[in-house]
C-alpha positions as CSV (number, residue, x, y, z in Angstrom):
1,X,33.1,-8.9,18.0
2,X,34.9,-8.5,21.3
3,X,37.1,-11.1,22.8
4,X,34.9,-11.3,25.9
5,X,32.0,-12.7,23.9
6,X,31.9,-15.8,21.7
7,X,29.2,-17.3,19.5
8,X,28.4,-20.8,20.9
9,X,25.9,-23.2,19.4
10,X,24.5,-24.6,22.7
11,X,24.0,-21.1,24.1
12,X,22.4,-19.9,20.8
13,X,19.9,-22.8,20.8
14,X,18.9,-22.0,24.4
15,X,18.2,-18.4,23.3
16,X,16.5,-19.4,20.1
17,X,14.1,-21.9,21.8
18,X,12.8,-19.2,24.1
19,X,12.6,-16.6,21.3
20,X,10.8,-18.9,18.9
21,X,8.1,-19.5,21.5
22,X,7.9,-15.9,22.8
23,X,7.8,-13.8,19.6
24,X,9.1,-15.5,16.4
25,X,6.3,-18.1,16.0
26,X,3.6,-15.6,17.1
27,X,5.0,-13.1,14.6
28,X,4.6,-15.5,11.8
29,X,1.0,-16.3,12.8
30,X,0.2,-12.6,13.0
31,X,1.9,-11.8,9.6
32,X,0.0,-14.6,7.9
33,X,-3.3,-13.4,9.3
34,X,-2.7,-9.7,8.5
35,X,-1.4,-10.5,4.9
36,X,-4.6,-12.5,4.3
37,X,-6.8,-9.7,5.6
38,X,-4.9,-7.1,3.5
39,X,-5.3,-9.1,0.3
40,X,-8.9,-9.8,1.0
41,X,-9.5,-6.0,1.5
42,X,-7.5,-4.8,-1.5
43,X,-8.0,-7.4,-4.2
44,X,-11.3,-8.0,-6.0
45,X,-12.8,-11.4,-5.3
46,X,-12.4,-12.5,-8.9
47,X,-8.6,-11.9,-8.7
48,X,-8.0,-13.1,-5.1
49,X,-6.9,-16.5,-6.2
50,X,-4.0,-15.0,-8.1
51,X,-2.3,-14.3,-4.7
52,X,-1.5,-17.3,-2.6
53,X,0.7,-17.8,0.4
54,X,2.6,-20.9,-0.6
55,X,5.1,-21.3,2.3
56,X,6.0,-19.8,5.6
57,X,8.6,-20.6,8.3
58,X,10.6,-19.5,11.2
59,X,14.3,-20.2,10.2
60,X,15.6,-23.2,12.1
61,X,18.2,-22.9,14.9
62,X,20.7,-24.8,12.8
63,X,20.3,-22.6,9.7
64,X,20.2,-19.3,11.5
65,X,23.2,-20.2,13.6
66,X,25.1,-21.2,10.4
67,X,24.2,-17.8,8.9
68,X,25.2,-15.9,12.0
69,X,28.6,-17.7,11.9
70,X,29.4,-15.8,8.7
71,X,31.7,-12.9,9.3
72,X,29.3,-10.6,7.6
73,X,26.8,-11.1,10.5
74,X,28.9,-12.3,13.4
75,X,30.9,-9.0,13.5
76,X,27.6,-7.1,14.2
77,X,26.5,-9.4,17.0
78,X,27.3,-8.6,20.7
79,X,24.7,-10.9,22.3
80,X,22.0,-13.3,21.2
81,X,19.2,-10.8,21.8
82,X,20.5,-8.8,18.8
83,X,19.9,-11.7,16.4
84,X,16.5,-10.4,15.1
85,X,18.3,-7.1,14.3
86,X,21.1,-8.8,12.5
87,X,19.1,-11.4,10.5
88,X,16.2,-10.0,8.5
89,X,14.8,-13.4,7.5
90,X,14.4,-15.2,10.8
91,X,10.6,-15.1,10.0
92,X,9.4,-15.3,6.4
93,X,6.6,-16.1,4.0
94,X,6.4,-16.7,0.3
95,X,3.6,-15.6,-2.0
96,X,3.0,-17.0,-5.4
97,X,1.3,-14.8,-8.0
98,X,0.0,-15.9,-11.4
99,X,1.5,-13.1,-13.5
100,X,3.9,-10.2,-13.5
101,X,1.0,-7.7,-13.3
102,X,0.0,-9.5,-10.1
103,X,3.5,-8.9,-8.7
104,X,3.1,-5.2,-9.6
105,X,-0.3,-5.1,-7.9
106,X,1.2,-6.6,-4.8
107,X,4.1,-4.1,-4.8
108,X,1.5,-1.2,-4.9
109,X,-0.5,-2.7,-2.1
110,X,2.5,-3.3,0.2
111,X,4.1,0.0,-1.0
112,X,1.2,2.0,0.4
113,X,1.5,0.6,3.9
114,X,3.0,3.0,6.5
115,X,6.7,2.9,7.1
116,X,7.9,1.4,10.3
117,X,9.0,4.1,12.8
118,X,8.7,2.2,16.1
119,X,5.4,3.9,17.1
120,X,2.8,2.1,15.0
121,X,0.6,-0.7,16.4
122,X,-0.3,-2.2,13.0
123,X,1.3,-3.7,10.0
124,X,4.1,-1.6,8.5
125,X,7.0,-1.8,6.0
126,X,10.6,-1.6,7.0
127,X,12.2,1.5,5.2
128,X,14.3,0.7,2.2
129,X,13.5,-3.0,2.2
130,X,11.9,-3.3,-1.2
131,X,14.0,-5.4,-3.5
132,X,12.8,-6.0,-7.1
133,X,14.7,-8.9,-8.6
134,X,12.4,-9.1,-11.6
135,X,13.7,-5.8,-12.9
136,X,17.3,-6.5,-11.7
137,X,17.7,-10.3,-11.5
138,X,20.5,-11.8,-9.4
139,X,23.5,-13.2,-11.3
140,X,22.1,-16.7,-10.7
141,X,18.9,-15.7,-12.6
142,X,16.8,-15.5,-9.5
143,X,13.7,-13.3,-10.0
144,X,11.4,-12.3,-7.2
145,X,10.1,-9.3,-5.2
146,X,11.2,-9.0,-1.5
147,X,10.1,-6.7,1.2
148,X,10.3,-6.7,5.0
149,X,7.1,-6.2,7.0
150,X,7.0,-5.4,10.7
151,X,4.2,-6.9,12.8
152,X,3.2,-6.4,16.4
153,X,3.4,-9.3,18.9
154,X,1.8,-8.9,22.3
155,X,4.2,-9.3,25.3
156,X,3.8,-9.0,29.0
157,X,4.9,-5.4,29.0
158,X,3.4,-4.3,25.7
159,X,4.0,-5.1,22.1
160,X,7.2,-6.2,20.4
161,X,7.8,-5.2,16.7
162,X,9.1,-8.2,14.7
163,X,10.4,-8.1,11.2
164,X,9.0,-10.6,8.6
165,X,10.5,-11.1,5.2
166,X,8.1,-11.5,2.3
167,X,9.1,-13.1,-1.0
168,X,6.8,-12.9,-4.0
169,X,7.3,-14.9,-7.1
170,X,5.4,-15.8,-10.3
171,X,4.2,-19.4,-10.7
172,X,7.0,-20.0,-13.2
173,X,9.8,-18.4,-11.1
174,X,8.6,-20.2,-8.0
175,X,9.0,-23.5,-9.9
176,X,12.5,-22.4,-10.9
177,X,13.4,-21.5,-7.4
178,X,12.2,-24.9,-6.1
179,X,14.1,-26.8,-8.7
180,X,17.4,-25.0,-8.3
181,X,17.3,-24.9,-4.5
182,X,16.5,-28.6,-4.2
183,X,18.5,-30.0,-7.2
184,X,21.6,-27.7,-7.6
185,X,22.1,-25.8,-4.3
186,X,23.9,-27.6,-1.5
187,X,25.0,-25.3,1.4
188,X,28.8,-25.4,1.9
189,X,29.5,-27.0,-1.4
190,X,30.8,-25.7,-4.7
191,X,28.4,-26.0,-7.7
192,X,30.1,-26.8,-11.0
193,X,30.0,-23.9,-13.5
194,X,28.0,-26.0,-16.1
195,X,25.2,-26.5,-13.6
196,X,25.2,-22.7,-12.8
197,X,25.0,-22.0,-16.5
198,X,22.1,-24.5,-17.0
199,X,20.2,-23.0,-14.1
200,X,20.7,-19.5,-15.5
201,X,19.5,-20.6,-18.9
202,X,16.4,-22.1,-17.4
203,X,15.7,-18.9,-15.5
204,X,15.9,-16.8,-18.6
205,X,13.7,-19.1,-20.6
206,X,11.0,-19.0,-17.8
207,X,11.3,-15.3,-17.7
208,X,10.5,-15.2,-21.4
209,X,7.5,-17.4,-20.8
210,X,6.4,-15.2,-18.0
211,X,6.3,-12.3,-20.5
212,X,4.2,-14.4,-22.9
213,X,1.9,-15.3,-20.0
214,X,1.5,-11.7,-19.2
215,X,0.6,-10.8,-22.8
216,X,-2.0,-13.5,-22.7
217,X,-3.4,-12.2,-19.4
218,X,-3.6,-8.7,-20.8
219,X,-5.3,-9.9,-24.0
220,X,-7.9,-11.8,-21.9
221,X,-8.5,-8.7,-19.8
222,X,-9.0,-6.6,-22.9
223,X,-11.6,-9.1,-24.3
224,X,-13.4,-9.1,-21.0
225,X,-13.5,-5.3,-20.9
226,X,-14.7,-5.1,-24.4
227,X,-17.5,-7.7,-23.8
228,X,-18.8,-5.5,-21.0
229,X,-18.5,-2.3,-23.1
230,X,-20.3,-3.9,-26.0
231,X,-23.7,-3.2,-24.7
232,X,-23.1,0.5,-25.4
233,X,-21.7,-0.2,-28.9
234,X,-18.3,1.2,-27.9
235,X,-15.0,-0.1,-29.0
236,X,-16.5,-2.4,-31.6
237,X,-14.3,-3.3,-34.5
238,X,-11.0,-2.2,-32.9
239,X,-8.3,-3.9,-34.9
240,X,-5.5,-4.0,-32.3
241,X,-4.5,-3.2,-28.8
242,X,-1.2,-1.6,-27.9
243,X,0.2,-2.8,-24.7
244,X,3.0,-1.1,-22.7
245,X,5.1,-4.0,-21.4
246,X,7.7,-1.9,-19.5
247,X,10.4,-1.8,-22.2
248,X,8.6,-1.9,-25.6
249,X,5.1,-2.0,-27.0
250,X,3.2,-5.1,-28.2
251,X,0.3,-5.1,-30.5
252,X,-2.3,-7.9,-30.0
253,X,-4.6,-8.4,-32.9
254,X,-8.2,-8.6,-31.7
255,X,-11.6,-8.9,-33.2
256,X,-14.8,-7.2,-32.2
257,X,-16.7,-9.2,-29.5
258,X,-19.9,-8.6,-31.5
259,X,-19.4,-10.6,-34.7
260,X,-22.3,-12.4,-36.4
261,X,-20.5,-15.7,-35.8
262,X,-20.2,-15.2,-32.1
263,X,-23.5,-13.5,-31.4
264,X,-26.1,-14.6,-34.0
265,X,-29.0,-12.9,-32.1
266,X,-29.8,-9.4,-33.2
267,X,-30.5,-7.4,-30.0
268,X,-32.8,-5.1,-32.0
269,X,-35.2,-8.1,-32.5
270,X,-35.8,-8.2,-28.7
271,X,-37.5,-5.8,-26.5
272,X,-34.9,-3.9,-24.4
273,X,-37.0,-4.4,-21.3
274,X,-37.7,-8.2,-21.6
275,X,-35.4,-11.1,-21.0
276,X,-34.9,-13.8,-23.7
277,X,-37.3,-16.7,-23.9
278,X,-36.8,-19.3,-21.2
279,X,-33.6,-21.3,-21.5
280,X,-31.9,-23.3,-18.7
281,X,-28.5,-21.6,-19.2
282,X,-30.0,-18.1,-19.5
283,X,-32.0,-18.7,-16.3
284,X,-28.8,-19.9,-14.5
285,X,-27.0,-16.8,-15.7
286,X,-29.8,-14.5,-14.4
287,X,-29.8,-16.4,-11.1
288,X,-26.0,-16.1,-10.6
289,X,-26.0,-12.5,-11.6
290,X,-28.7,-11.8,-8.9
291,X,-26.6,-13.7,-6.4
292,X,-23.3,-11.9,-7.2
293,X,-24.9,-8.5,-7.2
294,X,-26.9,-9.2,-4.1
295,X,-23.8,-10.0,-2.2
296,X,-22.1,-6.7,-3.0
297,X,-21.2,-4.5,0.0
298,X,-19.8,-1.5,-2.0
299,X,-19.8,-0.1,-5.5
300,X,-18.0,-2.6,-7.8
301,X,-16.7,-2.4,-11.3
302,X,-19.0,-4.2,-13.8
303,X,-16.0,-5.9,-15.2
304,X,-15.4,-7.6,-11.9
305,X,-19.0,-9.1,-12.0
306,X,-18.4,-10.1,-15.6
307,X,-15.2,-11.9,-14.7
308,X,-17.0,-13.7,-11.8
309,X,-19.6,-15.0,-14.3
310,X,-16.8,-16.0,-16.7
311,X,-15.2,-18.0,-13.9
312,X,-18.5,-19.8,-13.1
313,X,-19.7,-20.5,-16.6
314,X,-16.6,-20.2,-18.8
315,X,-15.7,-17.7,-21.5
316,X,-18.5,-18.8,-23.8
317,X,-20.9,-17.1,-21.4
318,X,-20.4,-13.9,-23.4
319,X,-22.6,-15.4,-26.2
320,X,-25.4,-15.8,-23.6
321,X,-25.3,-12.3,-22.3
322,X,-25.2,-11.0,-25.9
323,X,-28.7,-12.4,-26.2
324,X,-29.8,-10.0,-23.5
325,X,-28.5,-7.1,-25.5
326,X,-25.1,-6.9,-23.8
327,X,-23.8,-7.4,-20.2
328,X,-25.1,-4.1,-18.9
329,X,-28.6,-5.0,-20.1
330,X,-28.3,-8.4,-18.5
331,X,-27.4,-6.8,-15.1
332,X,-30.3,-4.4,-15.4
333,X,-32.8,-7.2,-16.2
334,X,-31.4,-9.5,-13.5
335,X,-31.2,-6.9,-10.7
336,X,-33.3,-3.8,-11.7
337,X,-33.0,-2.5,-8.1
338,X,-29.2,-2.1,-8.5
339,X,-28.1,1.3,-9.9
340,X,-25.3,1.7,-12.4
341,X,-22.9,4.7,-12.5
342,X,-19.4,5.9,-13.3
343,X,-17.4,5.9,-16.5
344,X,-17.6,3.0,-19.0
345,X,-17.8,0.2,-18.4
346,X,-19.2,1.5,-15.1
347,X,-19.9,0.5,-11.5
348,X,-22.8,-1.3,-10.0
349,X,-24.1,-0.4,-6.6
350,X,-25.6,-2.8,-4.0
351,X,-29.3,-3.4,-4.6
352,X,-31.8,-0.9,-3.2
353,X,-28.9,1.4,-2.3
354,X,-29.2,4.9,-3.8
355,X,-26.2,6.6,-5.4
356,X,-25.1,9.4,-3.1
357,X,-25.3,12.8,-4.7
358,X,-21.6,13.3,-4.3
359,X,-20.6,9.8,-5.4
360,X,-17.9,9.5,-8.0
361,X,-15.4,6.8,-8.9
362,X,-13.1,8.6,-6.5
363,X,-14.9,6.8,-3.7
364,X,-13.2,3.5,-4.8
365,X,-10.1,4.8,-3.2
366,X,-8.2,5.5,-6.4
367,X,-8.4,9.3,-6.3
368,X,-9.2,11.8,-8.9
369,X,-8.1,10.1,-12.1
370,X,-9.2,10.9,-15.7
371,X,-11.5,8.3,-17.2
372,X,-9.0,8.1,-20.1
373,X,-6.3,6.8,-17.7
374,X,-8.6,4.3,-16.1
375,X,-9.5,2.9,-19.5
376,X,-5.8,2.8,-20.5
377,X,-5.1,0.6,-17.5
378,X,-6.7,-2.3,-19.4
379,X,-3.9,-2.0,-22.0
380,X,-1.0,-0.7,-19.9
381,X,-1.0,-2.4,-16.5
382,X,1.7,-0.2,-15.2
383,X,0.1,3.2,-15.7
384,X,-0.4,4.8,-12.2
385,X,-4.0,4.8,-11.0
386,X,-3.4,7.6,-8.5
387,X,-4.9,11.0,-7.9
388,X,-3.4,14.3,-8.9
389,X,-1.6,15.0,-5.6
390,X,-0.1,11.5,-5.5
391,X,1.1,11.7,-9.1
392,X,2.6,15.1,-8.4
393,X,4.5,13.5,-5.5
394,X,5.9,10.9,-7.8
395,X,7.1,13.4,-10.5
396,X,8.7,15.7,-7.9
397,X,10.5,12.8,-6.3
398,X,11.7,11.4,-9.6
399,X,13.0,14.9,-10.6
400,X,14.8,15.3,-7.3
401,X,16.4,11.8,-7.7
402,X,17.6,12.8,-11.1
403,X,19.2,16.0,-9.8
404,X,21.2,13.9,-7.3
405,X,25.0,13.9,-8.0
406,X,24.9,10.2,-8.8
407,X,22.7,10.9,-11.8
408,X,25.0,13.4,-13.5
409,X,26.8,10.6,-15.4
410,X,23.5,9.7,-17.2
411,X,23.2,11.3,-20.6
412,X,19.8,10.3,-21.8
413,X,19.4,6.6,-21.4
414,X,19.7,4.3,-18.4
415,X,20.0,0.5,-17.7
416,X,17.4,-1.4,-15.7
417,X,19.6,-1.4,-12.7
418,X,20.1,2.4,-12.9
419,X,16.3,2.9,-13.2
420,X,15.8,0.7,-10.1
421,X,18.4,2.7,-8.2
422,X,16.8,6.0,-9.2
423,X,13.3,4.7,-8.2
424,X,14.7,3.9,-4.8
425,X,16.2,7.4,-4.5
426,X,12.8,8.8,-5.5
427,X,11.1,6.8,-2.8
428,X,13.6,7.9,-0.2
429,X,13.3,11.5,-1.3
430,X,9.5,11.3,-0.8
431,X,9.8,9.7,2.6
432,X,12.1,12.5,3.7
433,X,9.3,15.0,2.9
434,X,6.6,12.7,4.5
435,X,5.1,11.9,1.1
436,X,4.2,8.5,-0.3
437,X,5.8,7.3,-3.5
438,X,5.7,3.6,-4.4
439,X,8.5,2.1,-6.5
440,X,6.4,1.0,-9.5
441,X,5.0,4.5,-10.0
442,X,8.5,6.0,-10.0
443,X,9.7,3.3,-12.4
444,X,6.8,4.1,-14.8
445,X,7.9,7.8,-15.0
446,X,11.5,6.9,-15.3
447,X,10.8,4.4,-18.1
448,X,8.8,7.1,-20.0
449,X,11.9,9.3,-19.7
450,X,14.1,6.5,-20.8
451,X,12.1,5.9,-24.0
452,X,12.4,9.6,-24.8
453,X,16.2,9.6,-24.1
454,X,15.8,12.1,-21.3
455,X,17.2,10.4,-18.2
456,X,19.6,13.1,-17.1
457,X,20.2,15.4,-14.1
458,X,19.4,18.6,-16.0
459,X,15.8,17.7,-16.9
460,X,13.2,20.0,-15.5
461,X,10.0,19.2,-13.7
462,X,7.9,20.6,-16.6
463,X,9.8,18.4,-19.1
464,X,9.1,15.3,-17.0
465,X,5.4,16.0,-16.9
466,X,5.3,16.7,-20.7
467,X,7.1,13.5,-21.5
468,X,4.7,11.4,-19.4
469,X,1.8,13.3,-20.9
470,X,3.0,12.4,-24.4
471,X,3.5,8.8,-23.5
472,X,0.0,8.3,-22.1
473,X,-1.8,10.3,-24.7
474,X,-0.1,8.3,-27.5
475,X,-1.0,5.0,-26.0
476,X,-4.6,6.1,-25.6
477,X,-4.7,7.2,-29.2
478,X,-3.3,3.9,-30.4
479,X,-5.9,2.0,-28.5
480,X,-8.8,4.1,-29.8
481,X,-9.7,5.4,-26.3
482,X,-10.0,9.1,-27.4
483,X,-13.3,10.5,-28.7
484,X,-12.7,14.2,-28.1
485,X,-9.0,14.9,-28.5
486,X,-9.2,18.4,-27.0
487,X,-11.2,17.3,-24.0
488,X,-8.8,14.4,-23.4
489,X,-5.8,16.6,-23.6
490,X,-7.4,19.0,-21.0
491,X,-8.2,16.2,-18.6
492,X,-4.8,14.6,-18.9
493,X,-3.0,17.9,-18.6
494,X,-4.9,18.8,-15.4
495,X,-4.0,15.4,-13.9
496,X,-0.3,15.8,-14.8
497,X,0.0,19.5,-14.1
498,X,1.0,20.2,-17.7
499,X,0.5,23.7,-19.2
500,X,-1.1,23.4,-22.6
501,X,-0.3,25.8,-25.3
502,X,-3.0,27.0,-27.7
């Protein structure tokens, strides 16, 4: 800072008061609206409640002035108008998600927004602003996902682009953040070491519970998926599900959803075209199914409708739809004018809407993806659901990042921090070539390499593809998702760009 200009509180408050009214508060209102619209559009209705905006604010004049007074920021300031450029958290919102997989979903949704380049009129992401403190926690134990969005605010002479910090936490980590901030953090004071240690212990315990909660969520998703598939008689009697948790594999023991104890009615005793005899609960299920399907505006996964019914009636509803011969049969009986299509468990189309001749599950916006990979997503939440071109962009970017000089010290294995750094390099490499690579997809590829002991700068593009191929194929085998091994290998190889040998 030059001698001619000095940071003064009264002058700063005068600037802040006008800025808050002119563009800071409007930016917050715009960001809240656009975030809500984005989540409504990208998250299925049954999962929408997993993403909640819990807090939002424009940083106060007192707190922002105190932060600016720090040498780290004050040295970059030449006038008050530069404050929004120096402080990236003047405007902020916090999202709370139920589970770690919801955090991953949010990262993918926000990671696919266009990057801010000063020319856009819509919602964008500030380049290189993604921070994943779940994979690389702060020394205090803090775990969250941060990213800066940029929103347009109308002004007299056009639009002003304003940066908004987004923080996303799980329910448990949000509770930890509130407790430590209110009970142990006092600005300007020194916290005793024993309090810091207790806070860190609590963070680590809650992180372990978060992992347990994620395992529970995955197990429940598996059971819902199986209850939908059961009408085709597929996946019955599977003894266990292998779940990729990012660092190891977990096996959850599961039972077939069609056991005599759970479903005493033999579907063969009932005509496949007739509903069961009149029963108040069964009538209510038919009515709710008609309502849910009748409200559809686009092809929707049957599993989503099934989860909606679970939410309304409780998990025991699976016993009721078993009496109809399975969930698919229930849907066909309740709404015969709604067509079903797509790979198991399938998609349902809005009533009286024909399936277009060229319709495939690619129309869901997920791209050209093998059915095997879609099915595996139930067991491995991190597997990328992207088309061949997007996946190729990820692999090329990861390979380029590994060839960077900083990666030459790696000799096969990498720490979490190193994987995160490589993922950021991969994203930057893709951006430099006008390609889109989101961080979770790069991390998935890097973790596959890490398990194989091949995180090094001399790895080839073909080796990367082969290792990811082996990882996905093995998990699919373990979860009994492969009926025709040769056909599965061909589809997976085509998706990954792997050359199969005879």
